[in-house]
C-alpha positions as CSV (number, residue, x, y, z in Angstrom):
1,M,102.2,38.2,107.8
2,R,102.8,42.0,107.6
3,L,101.5,42.1,104.1
4,L,98.3,40.1,105.3
5,S,97.9,42.6,108.1
6,F,98.2,45.5,105.6
7,F,95.4,44.2,103.4
8,C,93.2,43.4,106.2
9,L,93.6,47.1,107.5
10,L,92.8,48.4,103.9
11,A,89.7,46.1,103.6
12,L,88.6,47.7,106.9
13,A,89.2,51.2,105.6
14,L,87.6,50.8,102.2
15,P,84.0,50.6,103.4
16,V,84.5,53.7,105.5
17,L,85.8,55.6,102.3
18,A,83.1,54.1,100.3
19,Q,80.3,55.3,102.6
20,E,81.7,58.9,102.5
21,T,79.9,61.4,100.3
22,P,82.3,63.9,98.7
23,L,81.9,67.5,99.0
24,S,81.1,69.2,95.7
25,L,82.7,72.6,95.5
26,T,83.2,75.4,93.1
27,L,86.3,77.3,93.6
28,Q,86.9,80.8,92.4
29,S,90.1,82.3,91.6
30,R,91.3,85.1,89.5
31,S,93.7,85.6,86.5
32,P,96.4,88.3,86.6
33,T,93.8,90.7,84.8
34,N,91.4,89.9,87.6
35,Q,88.9,87.8,85.5
36,A,87.2,85.3,87.7
37,K,87.9,81.6,86.9
38,L,85.8,78.6,88.4
39,V,86.9,75.1,88.9
40,K,84.7,72.2,90.2
41,E,86.3,69.9,92.8
42,S,85.3,67.0,95.0
43,W,86.7,66.7,98.5
44,L,86.6,64.0,101.0
45,P,85.0,65.3,104.3
46,S,87.5,63.1,106.3
47,R,90.4,65.0,104.5
48,T,88.9,68.5,105.1
49,A,88.7,70.9,107.9
50,I,87.1,74.3,108.7
51,I,89.0,76.9,110.7
52,V,86.8,79.6,112.3
53,C,89.0,82.5,112.7
54,D,88.6,84.9,115.6
55,M,84.8,85.1,115.8
56,W,85.0,86.7,119.1
57,D,82.3,87.6,121.5
58,L,83.1,91.4,121.5
59,H,85.3,93.7,119.4
60,H,86.8,97.2,119.9
61,C,84.8,98.3,116.6
62,K,81.0,98.4,117.3
63,N,80.3,98.0,113.6
64,A,82.4,94.9,113.4
65,V,80.3,93.5,116.3
66,T,77.2,94.3,114.5
67,R,78.4,92.7,111.1
68,E,79.6,89.5,113.0
69,G,76.2,89.2,114.8
70,E,74.5,89.1,111.5
71,M,76.9,86.6,109.9
72,A,77.2,84.2,113.0
73,P,73.8,82.3,112.6
74,R,74.6,81.5,108.9
75,M,78.1,80.4,109.8
76,N,76.7,78.1,112.5
77,E,74.4,76.5,109.9
78,V,77.4,75.8,107.7
79,L,79.3,74.4,110.7
80,E,76.5,72.0,111.8
81,K,76.1,70.7,108.2
82,A,79.9,70.3,107.6
83,R,80.3,68.6,110.9
84,A,77.5,66.1,110.1
85,Q,79.4,65.4,106.9
86,G,82.4,64.4,108.7
87,V,84.4,67.6,108.4
88,L,86.7,68.5,111.3
89,I,85.7,72.0,112.8
90,I,88.6,73.9,114.4
91,H,87.4,76.8,116.5
92,A,90.3,79.6,116.7
93,P,89.4,82.5,118.8
94,S,92.9,83.9,119.2
95,S,94.0,84.9,122.7
96,C,90.9,83.3,124.2
97,M,92.1,79.8,125.2
98,K,91.7,80.2,129.0
99,P,88.0,79.5,129.0
100,Y,88.6,76.2,127.0
101,E,91.4,74.7,129.0
102,G,90.7,71.3,130.0
103,T,87.8,70.7,127.7
104,P,87.7,67.7,125.2
105,A,87.9,70.0,122.2
106,R,90.9,71.8,123.5
107,E,92.8,68.8,124.6
108,R,92.1,67.3,121.1
109,A,94.2,70.0,119.5
110,K,97.0,70.1,122.2
111,S,97.3,66.3,122.1
112,A,97.9,65.9,118.4
113,P,101.3,64.3,117.8
114,Q,103.9,66.4,116.2
115,A,104.1,66.2,112.6
116,A,107.1,64.9,110.8
117,R,107.4,68.1,109.0
118,V,106.6,71.3,110.9
119,P,107.1,74.3,108.5
120,D,109.4,77.0,109.5
121,K,107.7,80.1,111.3
122,I,104.5,78.2,111.3
123,G,103.8,79.8,114.7
124,E,104.2,83.3,113.6
125,W,102.2,85.8,111.7
126,C,102.5,86.2,108.0
127,K,102.1,89.5,106.5
128,Q,103.0,88.6,102.9
129,I,103.8,85.7,100.6
130,P,105.9,86.1,97.4
131,S,103.0,86.1,95.0
132,E,101.9,89.6,96.7
133,E,105.2,91.3,96.8
134,L,104.8,93.4,93.7
135,A,101.0,93.8,93.8
136,V,99.1,97.0,95.0
137,Y,97.8,96.3,98.4
138,P,94.0,96.9,98.0
139,L,93.1,98.7,101.2
140,D,94.6,101.4,103.4
141,Q,94.2,99.9,106.8
142,S,96.9,101.9,108.6
143,D,94.3,103.5,111.0
144,G,93.2,100.0,112.2
145,G,90.2,99.9,109.8
146,E,87.8,101.2,112.4
147,D,84.4,102.4,110.6
148,D,82.5,103.6,113.5
149,D,81.1,106.9,113.9
150,P,83.4,108.7,116.4
151,A,80.9,109.6,118.9
152,E,79.3,106.1,118.7
153,H,82.8,104.5,119.0
154,E,83.6,106.6,122.1
155,A,80.3,105.6,123.7
156,W,81.1,102.1,123.0
157,A,84.6,102.2,124.4
158,K,83.1,103.5,127.7
159,E,80.5,100.7,127.7
160,L,83.3,98.1,127.4
161,E,85.2,99.8,130.2
162,G,82.3,99.7,132.3
163,K,82.2,95.9,132.0
164,G,85.7,95.9,133.1
165,L,86.9,95.0,129.6
166,N,90.0,96.5,127.7
167,P,88.3,98.6,125.1
168,K,91.2,98.1,122.7
169,A,90.8,94.2,123.0
170,P,87.5,93.3,124.7
171,W,87.3,89.7,123.5
172,T,87.2,87.0,126.0
173,K,85.9,84.0,124.1
174,Q,84.2,82.8,120.7
175,I,80.8,84.3,120.1
176,D,78.1,81.9,121.7
177,V,76.1,81.5,118.6
178,L,78.8,79.1,117.1
179,R,78.1,75.7,118.8
180,I,81.3,73.8,119.9
181,D,80.8,69.9,119.7
182,Q,83.0,68.8,122.4
183,D,83.1,65.2,121.1
184,K,84.2,66.2,117.6
185,D,85.6,69.6,117.3
186,A,89.0,71.2,118.3
187,I,90.0,74.5,119.8
188,S,93.2,76.2,119.2
189,D,94.8,79.5,118.3
190,S,98.4,78.0,117.6
191,G,99.7,77.5,114.1
192,T,101.8,74.6,115.4
193,E,98.9,72.9,117.2
194,I,96.6,73.3,114.3
195,W,99.4,72.1,111.8
196,N,100.0,68.9,113.9
197,L,96.3,68.3,114.0
198,L,95.9,68.6,110.3
199,D,99.0,66.3,109.7
200,A,97.6,63.6,112.2
201,R,94.4,63.4,110.4
202,R,96.0,63.5,107.0
203,I,94.0,66.7,106.2
204,D,95.0,68.6,103.1
205,N,91.8,70.6,102.3
206,V,91.2,73.5,104.6
207,I,88.4,76.2,104.5
208,L,88.9,79.6,106.5
209,M,86.1,81.6,107.6
210,G,85.7,84.3,110.0
211,V,87.2,87.8,110.7
212,H,88.9,89.9,109.6
213,L,90.0,89.1,106.1
214,N,92.7,91.6,105.6
215,M,94.2,91.1,109.0
216,C,93.6,87.8,111.0
217,V,92.0,85.5,108.3
218,S,95.0,86.1,106.0
219,G,97.9,86.8,108.5
220,R,97.4,84.5,111.6
221,P,99.7,81.5,112.1
222,F,96.8,79.3,111.0
223,G,95.6,81.8,108.3
224,L,95.3,81.7,104.5
225,R,99.0,82.7,103.8
226,Q,100.5,80.2,106.0
227,L,98.6,77.3,104.9
228,A,98.7,78.2,101.3
229,K,102.7,78.7,101.2
230,N,103.1,75.6,103.2
231,G,101.2,73.2,100.7
232,K,97.8,72.9,102.1
233,H,94.9,73.3,99.6
234,V,93.1,76.2,101.5
235,V,90.1,78.2,100.4
236,L,88.4,81.1,101.9
237,M,84.6,81.1,102.4
238,R,84.1,84.5,101.0
239,D,80.7,85.2,102.0
240,L,81.4,84.5,105.7
241,T,84.2,86.9,106.4
242,D,84.4,90.6,106.8
243,T,87.3,93.3,106.8
244,M,88.5,96.0,109.0
245,Y,88.2,98.8,106.5
246,N,87.3,102.4,107.0
247,P,85.7,103.9,103.9
248,A,87.3,107.4,104.8
249,R,90.7,105.8,103.7
250,W,92.2,104.8,100.3
251,P,90.6,103.6,98.0
252,F,87.5,105.5,99.4
253,V,84.9,102.6,98.6
254,S,82.1,101.5,100.8
255,H,82.9,98.9,103.5
256,G,81.2,96.1,101.6
257,R,83.3,97.0,98.4
258,G,86.5,97.2,100.5
259,T,85.8,93.7,101.5
260,E,85.1,92.5,97.8
261,L,88.4,94.3,96.9
262,F,90.5,92.3,99.4
263,T,88.6,89.1,98.5
264,Q,89.6,89.7,94.9
265,H,93.3,90.1,95.9
266,V,93.0,86.9,97.9
267,E,91.6,85.1,94.9
268,R,94.3,86.4,92.5
269,L,97.4,86.2,94.8
270,I,96.8,83.7,97.8
271,C,94.2,81.1,97.3
272,P,90.7,80.3,95.9
273,T,87.4,81.0,97.4
274,I,83.9,79.3,98.0
275,T,80.6,80.3,99.3
276,S,78.4,79.0,102.0
277,D,75.4,77.9,99.9
278,Q,77.6,75.2,98.6
279,F,77.2,73.5,102.0
280,I,73.7,74.5,102.8
281,G,71.8,75.6,99.7
282,G,70.1,78.9,99.1
283,K,72.0,82.1,98.2
284,P,75.4,83.3,99.5
285,F,75.1,85.3,102.6
286,A,75.0,89.1,102.3
287,F,75.0,91.8,105.0
288,S,71.8,93.8,105.6
289,D,71.4,97.4,104.6
290,K,71.9,98.5,108.1
291,T,75.6,97.6,108.0
292,A,76.1,99.5,104.8
293,G,77.2,102.9,106.4
294,E,76.2,106.3,105.4
295,P,74.4,106.7,102.0
296,R,76.8,107.4,99.1
297,T,76.3,109.3,96.0
298,Q,76.0,107.2,93.0
299,I,77.6,108.1,89.7
300,I,77.3,106.2,86.5
301,L,79.6,106.6,83.6
302,L,78.1,105.6,80.0
303,G,80.1,105.7,76.9
304,D,82.4,103.9,74.3
305,S,85.9,102.7,74.6
306,T,87.2,106.1,75.7
307,T,85.1,105.5,78.8
308,E,85.6,101.9,79.3
309,A,89.3,101.9,79.3
310,S,89.8,98.3,78.5
311,I,93.3,98.3,77.4
312,P,94.6,100.0,80.7
313,K,92.6,97.5,82.6
314,K,94.2,94.7,80.9
315,M,97.8,96.0,80.8
316,A,97.7,97.6,84.2
317,P,95.2,95.7,86.4
318,D,96.8,96.7,89.7
319,E,96.8,100.3,89.0
320,P,93.7,102.6,89.9
321,Q,91.6,102.9,86.7
322,F,89.4,105.8,85.3
323,E,86.6,105.1,87.7
324,D,88.8,104.7,90.5
325,M,90.7,107.9,90.0
326,L,87.4,109.8,89.7
327,R,86.3,108.4,93.0
328,I,89.4,109.1,94.7
329,K,89.9,112.5,93.4
330,L,86.4,113.4,94.7
331,A,87.3,111.9,98.1
332,T,90.3,114.3,98.4
333,E,88.1,117.3,97.8
334,P,86.8,118.9,101.1
335,G,83.2,118.9,102.0
336,L,82.0,116.2,99.5
337,P,79.9,113.2,100.4
338,P,81.4,109.6,99.7
339,C,80.8,108.5,96.1
340,D,80.4,105.2,94.2
341,V,81.4,105.3,90.5
342,Y,79.9,102.8,88.0
343,N,81.9,102.5,84.8
344,E,79.4,101.2,82.1
345,G,81.4,102.2,79.1
346,V,81.9,99.5,76.3
347,S,84.3,99.5,73.5
348,G,82.7,100.0,70.0
349,E,79.3,101.0,71.5
350,S,77.0,103.6,70.1
351,I,73.9,104.9,71.7
352,K,71.9,102.8,69.3
353,R,73.7,99.8,70.4
354,L,73.5,100.6,74.0
355,L,69.6,101.0,73.6
356,D,69.1,97.8,71.6
357,T,71.4,95.3,73.5
358,R,72.3,95.9,77.0
359,Y,70.5,99.0,78.4
360,D,68.3,97.1,80.7
361,K,71.2,95.1,82.3
362,A,73.8,97.8,82.4
363,V,71.7,100.9,83.3
364,K,68.3,100.1,84.5
365,T,69.3,97.5,87.3
366,K,72.1,100.0,88.8
367,P,71.2,101.6,92.2
368,Q,69.2,104.9,91.8
369,A,71.8,107.1,90.4
370,D,72.5,110.7,91.5
371,Y,74.7,111.6,88.4
372,I,74.9,110.1,85.1
373,F,77.7,111.1,82.5
374,I,77.0,110.3,78.9
375,R,79.8,110.4,76.4
376,Y,78.9,109.0,72.9
377,G,79.5,110.0,69.3
378,I,82.8,108.5,68.1
379,N,81.2,105.2,67.2
380,D,78.0,106.6,66.2
381,I,79.5,108.9,63.5
382,A,81.3,105.9,62.2
383,K,78.4,103.3,62.2
384,R,75.1,105.2,62.4
385,E,73.5,105.8,59.1
386,K,72.3,109.5,58.7
387,F,74.5,110.4,61.6
388,A,73.4,114.1,61.8
389,E,69.7,113.0,62.1
390,N,69.9,109.8,64.1
391,F,72.4,110.6,66.7
392,P,70.4,113.4,68.2
393,K,67.3,111.2,68.1
394,D,69.2,108.3,69.7
395,F,70.5,110.7,72.4
396,H,67.0,112.0,73.1
397,E,65.6,108.4,73.4
398,L,68.5,107.6,75.8
399,L,67.8,110.6,78.0
400,E,64.0,109.8,78.2
401,R,64.8,106.2,79.3
402,L,67.1,107.5,81.9
403,K,64.6,110.0,83.2
404,K,62.1,107.1,83.8
405,D,64.7,104.7,85.4
406,H,66.7,107.1,87.4
407,P,64.3,110.0,88.1
408,K,66.5,111.8,90.6
409,A,69.7,111.7,88.5
410,M,71.3,114.7,87.0
411,L,71.8,113.7,83.4
412,I,75.2,115.2,82.0
413,P,75.9,115.2,78.4
414,M,79.7,115.2,77.6
415,T,81.6,116.3,74.7
416,V,83.9,113.7,73.3
417,I,87.7,113.9,73.6
418,P,89.6,115.3,70.6
419,Y,90.7,112.3,68.6
420,S,90.9,113.2,64.9
421,P,93.3,115.3,63.0
422,T,90.5,116.2,60.8
423,A,88.7,117.5,63.7
424,L,85.6,115.2,63.4
425,H,85.0,115.5,67.2
426,D,84.0,119.1,66.4
427,N,81.0,117.9,64.4
428,I,80.0,115.5,67.1
429,N,80.4,117.9,70.0
430,D,78.3,120.7,68.1
431,L,75.5,118.2,68.1
432,V,76.0,117.2,71.8
433,K,75.9,120.8,72.7
434,K,72.6,121.4,70.9
435,I,71.1,118.3,72.5
436,A,72.0,119.5,75.9
437,K,70.6,123.0,75.1
438,D,67.4,121.4,73.6
439,E,66.9,119.2,76.8
440,D,67.8,122.1,79.2
441,L,70.7,120.0,80.5
442,T,74.0,121.2,81.9
443,L,76.7,120.3,79.4
444,F,80.2,119.2,80.6
445,D,82.8,120.1,78.0
446,I,85.8,118.0,78.5
447,A,87.4,118.8,75.1
448,P,89.1,122.2,76.2
449,R,91.0,120.5,79.1
450,Y,92.0,117.4,76.9
451,L,93.1,119.8,74.0
452,A,95.3,121.9,76.5
453,E,97.1,118.8,77.8
454,L,97.8,117.7,74.2
455,K,99.6,120.9,73.6
456,K,102.1,119.7,76.3
457,G,102.9,116.7,73.8
458,P,100.5,115.5,71.2
459,D,101.1,111.9,71.9
460,M,101.3,112.3,75.8
461,L,97.8,110.9,76.5
462,N,97.3,108.1,74.2
463,Y,98.7,104.5,74.3
464,R,100.4,102.8,71.5
465,R,98.7,99.9,69.7
466,Y,100.3,98.8,66.3
467,S,99.8,95.9,64.0
468,L,102.9,93.6,64.2
469,A,102.6,93.0,60.6
470,K,103.5,96.7,59.7
471,I,106.8,96.4,61.8
472,P,109.8,95.3,59.5
473,E,110.7,91.8,60.0
474,A,114.1,92.8,61.2
475,L,112.7,94.8,64.1
476,R,110.0,92.3,65.2
477,P,112.2,90.6,67.9
478,L,112.3,94.0,69.7
479,A,108.6,94.1,69.8
480,T,108.1,90.5,71.0
481,P,107.5,91.1,74.7
482,Y,104.8,93.4,73.9
483,V,102.8,91.6,71.4
484,Q,99.0,90.9,72.2
485,P,97.9,87.7,70.2
486,G,94.9,87.5,68.1
487,A,94.0,87.2,64.3
488,D,96.1,90.4,63.7
489,P,98.6,90.5,66.6
490,Q,99.2,94.0,68.0
491,V,102.1,95.6,69.7
492,V,100.5,97.3,72.8
493,V,102.2,99.5,75.5
494,L,100.5,102.1,77.7
495,D,103.5,104.7,77.3
496,N,106.2,106.0,75.1
497,R,108.8,103.3,76.0
498,L,108.9,102.0,72.3
499,D,108.8,105.4,70.6
500,G,112.7,105.5,70.2
501,L,112.4,102.1,68.2
502,F,109.2,102.3,66.4
503,G,108.4,106.1,66.4
504,H,109.6,106.5,62.9
505,L,106.9,104.1,61.6
506,P,104.0,105.5,59.9
507,G,100.8,105.7,62.2
508,W,102.9,104.4,65.2
509,T,100.9,106.9,67.4
510,G,97.9,106.8,65.4
511,D,95.7,105.1,68.0
512,R,94.2,108.0,69.9
513,H,92.7,106.0,72.7
514,P,93.6,107.3,76.1
515,S,96.5,105.9,78.2
516,L,96.3,105.8,82.1
517,S,97.7,109.5,81.6
518,G,94.7,110.5,79.4
519,Y,92.2,108.9,81.7
520,N,93.6,110.7,84.7
521,V,93.1,114.0,82.8
522,I,89.5,113.2,82.2
523,A,89.1,112.0,85.9
524,D,90.6,115.2,87.2
525,E,88.6,117.5,85.0
526,T,85.5,115.5,85.7
527,A,85.9,115.7,89.6
528,K,86.8,119.6,89.3
529,W,83.6,120.0,87.3
530,L,81.3,118.0,89.6
531,A,82.9,118.9,92.9
532,P,81.1,122.5,93.3
533,I,77.8,120.7,92.3
534,L,78.2,118.1,95.0
535,R,79.4,120.6,97.5
536,A,76.3,122.9,96.8
537,K,73.9,120.0,97.1
538,A,75.4,119.0,100.3
539,G,75.2,122.5,101.7
540,G,71.6,122.6,100.8
541,K,70.6,119.6,102.7
């Protein structure tokens, strides 16, 4: 009889499952080297929930209120569509349960039976999971992340006080733009209640949206970390979130870029992400220009592998790279405007190759630049026929195109770094200096500083990259942890840690590409050179 009853229940359930249209989602995660990876999945709506985190009616940061107001209508569209498809919507405005007590949606969460397994500390904040322990935290939020203008923030606090609200925590309920369906939705700010509700409905797939990603969305008892570490298949809807981040703090990027950096941290170390267009079509949500903050000085770096820094990016993806150090160094200088730095260097590139293959995509489409640094010649002298004739011709052509596409930019020809024992760099740099003079452009000569640093130790600024085939068979086991695979496997390290083992081998330090130390020298000297120009321009406004 029991077996018959089971099959009867199964027969009743099958039509329901058969009528359910799966959600087709594309999840984005990141590799340890920060490369995006996409995976397509199908989720049953009945086994899926959306948690709306802390979309409060008010906030102590006025800019945060503005951004939330822009985002909320799009979020409501997603919730309406997901709800209609059978997804459970859980509204979680923390510390704001009082207005909802006694409502069906609130009781729905409170009455969920206790799960057979309630994770330890599910009712507590989670500030870090094991995968994050050795990573560099992407944002300095120690000031609370306020990005208001101080005067506007003070006026906003007084306005909140005038309404009888606590200016440090003025929220009272969820923003009204987000509709709560009392017949279907749930309301809770309790990690235990939400866990019980998910368990009772056999929900394993959870989508988080709301604010703020680097604080509540990741850390709440019902947030990304708790759900991820306790076995739920959780994702972040990355275009319907925001951060509490002040661009005046490390790493000194725009607010929007700060949110992108923390999103990448989530994708690499916590959970995948999706976007709202996967539910309602169109394009992912983007904040308007009025939320972007004060205008930022735009800097573009053009060049070859000695600009791109591909090996440091691969070997030390968590550490600040060349463009990051330049931006941060400029931010530490007094009296300078905030800057964005775009590194458009590419390994193996010559000016001719840039012009012929990727100029339009890499340069023309960038935001209007204020300063463009141009450092080519190493590949040109190796690959361009009639170098002495064609290199200046190519350089002049590049300058003409830059003048047309970035008419306000200061174009800055740079010398190449010293890389050759036969001083071939001098041949290149003599031509670069002449080009700058002919074009009446200010030259930035990086070579003297780099040469001065090399006098402290001739191999202090370059990484080691050496063919495994050149290492004696008996010594290869010592190199095994440092081998990068390929047709010709290479031993690669960013510093001198293997010099004591392989330094006697011919050509061990022959690869003269900069290590992080070398790029920090270039970044430091570039910032010192540019800072007076930026300061003079800012003073002249």
